[in-house]
C-alpha positions in Angstrom: 45.6 101.4 86.8 47.5 98.7 88.8 45.8 97.6 92.0 47.4 97.8 95.4 47.7 95.1 98.0 47.1 95.4 101.8 48.9 92.7 103.8 47.5 92.5 107.3 45.0 90.9 109.7 41.2 90.9 108.8 38.9 92.8 111.0 41.4 95.2 112.6 41.0 98.9 112.7 44.1 99.3 110.5 42.4 97.1 107.8 39.0 98.6 108.1 40.0 102.2 107.9 42.7 101.8 105.2 40.0 100.0 103.1 37.7 102.9 103.7 40.4 105.3 102.5 41.0 103.2 99.4 37.3 103.2 98.5 37.1 107.0 99.0 40.1 107.6 96.7 39.1 105.1 94.1 42.2 102.8 94.7 41.7 99.2 93.5 42.7 97.2 96.5 43.3 93.5 97.2 43.6 92.2 100.8 46.0 89.4 101.8 46.0 87.7 105.2 49.3 87.1 107.0 48.2 83.5 107.5 48.4 82.6 103.8 50.1 85.4 101.9 53.0 83.3 100.7 50.6 81.3 98.6 50.1 84.3 96.4 53.6 85.7 95.9 54.0 84.5 92.3 50.8 86.0 91.0 51.5 89.3 92.8 55.0 89.5 91.2 53.4 89.1 87.8 51.0 91.9 88.5 53.8 94.3 89.6 51.7 95.5 92.6 52.4 98.1 95.2 52.0 96.7 98.8 51.3 98.2 102.2 52.4 96.0 105.1 50.5 96.1 108.4 52.0 94.4 111.4 50.7 90.9 112.3 48.9 90.2 115.6 51.2 88.5 118.1 50.2 85.4 120.1 51.8 86.4 123.4 52.1 89.5 125.7 55.0 88.0 127.6 58.1 90.2 127.5 60.3 87.1 127.3 58.6 86.3 124.0 59.4 89.7 122.4 62.6 88.5 120.9 61.1 85.4 119.5 58.1 87.2 118.0 60.2 90.0 116.6 62.6 87.5 115.1 59.8 85.6 113.4 58.3 88.8 112.1 61.7 89.9 110.7 61.9 86.5 108.9 58.5 87.2 107.3 59.7 90.6 106.2 62.8 88.9 104.8 60.6 86.6 102.7 58.7 89.6 101.4 61.9 91.2 100.3 63.0 88.0 98.5 59.6 87.8 96.8 59.9 91.3 95.6 63.4 90.7 94.2 62.0 87.8 92.1 59.2 89.9 90.6 57.6 93.3 90.5 56.3 93.9 94.0 57.0 97.3 95.4 56.2 98.7 98.8 54.8 101.7 100.6 57.4 101.0 103.3 60.0 98.5 102.2 60.2 95.4 104.5 63.9 95.9 105.2 63.3 99.4 106.6 60.4 98.1 108.7 62.7 95.4 110.2 65.4 97.9 110.9 63.2 100.3 112.8 61.9 97.4 115.0 65.3 97.7 116.8 65.3 100.8 119.0 69.0 100.7 119.6 69.9 100.5 115.9 67.5 103.3 115.1 69.2 105.5 117.7 72.6 104.6 116.3 71.5 105.8 112.9 69.9 109.1 114.2 73.0 109.9 116.4 75.3 109.2 113.5 73.4 111.8 111.5 73.7 114.4 114.3 70.0 114.4 115.1 68.9 115.2 118.7 67.6 112.1 120.5 66.9 110.9 124.1 70.2 109.8 125.5 71.0 106.1 125.6 72.9 105.2 128.8 73.2 101.5 128.8 71.9 98.2 127.5 70.8 95.1 129.5 72.5 91.7 129.4 70.0 90.4 126.9 71.4 92.5 124.2 75.1 92.3 125.2 77.7 90.3 123.4 79.5 89.8 126.7 82.4 92.1 125.7 81.1 95.2 127.5 82.2 97.3 124.6 80.9 100.8 124.0 78.6 101.0 120.9 79.2 103.8 118.5 75.9 105.5 119.1 76.7 106.3 122.8 78.0 109.7 123.5 81.8 109.1 124.0 81.7 111.6 126.9 79.2 109.4 128.8 79.9 106.5 131.0 78.5 103.5 129.2 77.8 100.2 130.8 76.3 96.8 130.1 73.7 96.5 132.9 73.0 92.9 134.0 70.8 93.4 137.1 69.1 96.0 139.4 72.3 96.4 141.5 74.4 97.5 138.5 71.6 99.8 137.2 71.3 101.6 140.5 75.1 101.8 140.8 75.3 103.3 137.3 72.6 105.9 138.3 74.6 106.8 141.4 77.8 107.1 139.5 76.2 109.3 136.9 74.3 111.3 139.5 71.0 110.4 137.9 67.7 110.2 139.8 65.5 108.8 137.0 65.8 106.7 133.9 63.6 104.9 131.3 64.0 101.1 130.7 62.6 99.8 127.4 62.7 96.5 125.6 64.9 96.8 122.5 62.1 95.3 120.4 58.4 95.9 120.8 55.8 98.7 120.5 52.8 100.0 122.3 54.7 100.7 125.5 55.3 96.9 125.9 57.4 96.6 129.0 58.3 100.2 129.1 59.2 101.3 132.7 60.3 104.5 134.3 62.5 104.4 137.5 63.0 107.2 139.9 65.3 107.0 142.9 66.0 109.8 145.4 69.8 110.0 145.8 69.7 111.2 149.4 67.2 108.7 150.8 67.4 105.8 148.3 63.6 105.7 148.0 62.4 104.4 144.7 59.3 104.5 142.5 58.9 102.3 139.4 56.2 103.1 136.9 55.5 100.2 134.5 53.0 98.6 132.2 54.4 95.2 132.9 53.1 92.7 135.5 54.3 89.4 136.8 52.8 86.4 135.1 51.8 83.2 136.9 54.8 81.3 135.6 57.1 84.0 136.9 57.9 86.0 133.8 56.7 89.5 132.9 53.8 90.4 130.7 52.6 93.5 129.1 49.3 95.1 130.1 47.3 98.3 129.3 47.5 99.6 132.8 50.2 101.7 134.4 51.3 100.7 137.9 53.6 102.2 140.4 55.7 100.2 142.9 57.6 102.0 145.7 58.7 99.2 147.9 62.3 98.2 147.2 61.5 94.6 148.0 59.2 94.7 145.0 61.1 97.1 142.7 64.5 95.3 142.8 63.3 91.8 141.9 61.1 93.3 139.2 64.0 95.2 137.7 66.1 92.0 137.8 63.5 90.2 135.7 63.0 93.1 133.3 66.8 93.4 132.7 67.0 89.8 131.7 65.2 90.8 128.5 66.8 92.9 125.8 66.5 96.5 127.1 67.9 99.9 126.5 68.3 102.3 129.5 67.8 105.9 128.6 68.0 109.2 130.4 64.6 110.4 131.6 64.5 113.9 130.2 62.1 116.3 131.8 59.2 116.9 129.4 57.4 120.1 128.6 54.1 120.6 130.5 50.6 121.8 129.7 47.7 122.2 132.2 49.4 120.2 134.9 50.5 117.3 132.6 53.7 116.5 130.9 53.5 115.6 127.2 55.3 114.4 124.2 54.3 114.4 120.5 53.4 111.7 118.0 54.2 112.8 114.5 53.2 110.9 111.4 55.5 111.8 108.5 54.6 110.7 105.0 56.2 111.6 101.7 58.6 113.9 103.5 56.0 116.0 105.3 54.3 115.9 108.7 50.7 114.8 108.0 49.6 114.5 111.6 50.9 115.9 114.9 49.3 115.0 118.2 50.2 115.8 121.8 50.0 113.0 124.4 49.4 114.4 127.9 49.9 112.4 131.0 50.1 112.8 134.8 52.7 110.1 134.8 55.9 109.5 132.9 54.5 107.2 130.2 52.3 109.0 127.7 51.0 106.2 125.4 47.3 106.9 124.7 46.0 103.4 125.3 47.0 103.9 129.0 44.1 106.4 129.3 46.3 109.4 128.7 44.9 112.5 127.0 45.3 113.3 123.3 45.4 116.9 122.3 45.8 118.6 118.9 49.2 120.2 118.8 47.7 123.7 118.0 46.2 123.8 121.5 49.7 123.9 123.0 50.4 127.3 121.5 54.0 126.3 120.5 56.1 128.9 118.9 56.5 128.7 115.1 60.2 128.2 115.4 59.7 125.1 117.6 57.2 123.7 115.1 59.6 124.4 112.2 62.4 122.6 114.1 60.2 119.6 114.8 59.3 119.4 111.1 62.9 119.7 110.1 64.2 116.9 112.3 61.3 114.7 111.2 62.2 115.2 107.6 65.9 114.6 108.2 65.3 111.4 110.2 62.9 110.0 107.6 65.4 110.8 104.8 68.0 108.5 106.5 65.9 105.4 105.5 65.5 104.5 101.9 62.2 103.0 101.1 60.4 104.7 104.0 57.2 106.6 102.9 55.3 106.6 106.2 56.7 106.7 109.7 55.4 107.4 113.2 57.8 109.4 115.4 57.7 110.1 119.1 59.1 113.6 119.9 60.0 114.9 123.3 60.1 118.7 124.0 62.5 119.5 126.8 61.0 121.3 129.8 61.8 125.0 129.5 63.7 125.2 126.3 61.2 123.2 124.2 64.1 121.7 122.4 62.9 118.6 120.4 64.5 115.2 120.8 63.5 112.0 118.9 62.4 109.3 121.3 61.9 106.6 118.7 60.7 105.8 115.2 58.1 103.2 114.1 57.8 102.1 110.5 54.2 101.0 111.2 53.2 103.8 113.5 50.4 105.1 111.4 47.3 104.0 113.4 46.1 107.2 115.2 42.5 106.9 116.5 42.1 110.6 116.6 42.6 110.6 112.8 40.8 107.5 111.6 37.6 108.4 113.6 37.6 111.9 112.0 39.2 112.7 108.7 41.3 109.6 108.1 44.0 111.8 106.7 46.9 109.4 107.2 45.4 106.5 105.4 43.8 108.6 102.7 47.2 110.1 101.8 48.7 106.6 101.6 45.9 105.5 99.3 46.4 108.5 97.1 50.1 107.8 96.9 49.5 104.1 95.9 46.9 105.2 93.4 49.3 107.6 91.7 52.0 104.9 91.6 49.5 102.5 90.0 48.5 105.0 87.4 52.2 105.5 86.5 52.9 101.8 86.2 
């Protein structure tokens, strides 16, 4: 049996619990640290190994650094791809598809092109503009599309579209980094901005694990101006389904073409990420109709099938208030760390280990 390789950072929960799953399934496993992995590429190629890639730890929480950090990571993924082409390295998730899914706008383009339901993209900020103001192919042609450069243009776009609420997200990043939700009453102009970002001492914005709400326009407008100087997408704020006084969305982990884990994330506010002290709930507690669950599974399978070399993916799914129609919020090629799983049955990592073991036995 060929051994597998885990590329990651020592001491993280990802590493600890995947190693635990490997031991339970009898998978021979070697660990490589991101700090020195390139020193071992030749010997790995000779062994013809299967590799699982975990994300590296980044050295900054500043939003202005997201583009630099993501760019550096994509270069590392490119080197992994080159190393594989020279030898026999194969991947649980291919580095090219991990890199592609890092870009929320590109992912949405792919999903829309396949006719899959997604949360609607309304605009992009100046950081991701080429200066032409052209309409990307993934934007609904019936919608007014704009390149938004500052708060004034964003608020004007919302007024023109008769929108009272939008989400603003960095194009790159994960873990709700910089994600903000803006609500404005059209009649009074009063605003509320919910965000995980905070001003840093040097004047930029940084990511935190705490959700804040600003309602003073004198704070909100300058904050939006700073946020929109990074690469962002602006999306329609779709009303989410509710349960016990909370709104919720779903995190699905799809592996080998099936949904291995489905978890609801309940929140009193608009941002549902669990590290913000939101409430996790097993999807069965929601009592969703079988037809809705079947539709969720179907769009998850179709979305995953669009990406060659993608075995495991985390997907955020919104269910519309009232109709429960599912929409894909985003996909994450390394969205497999679910605490509610690793601290219980460790299903996700065990299935990955079983898959890698099977591949090693066939080699």
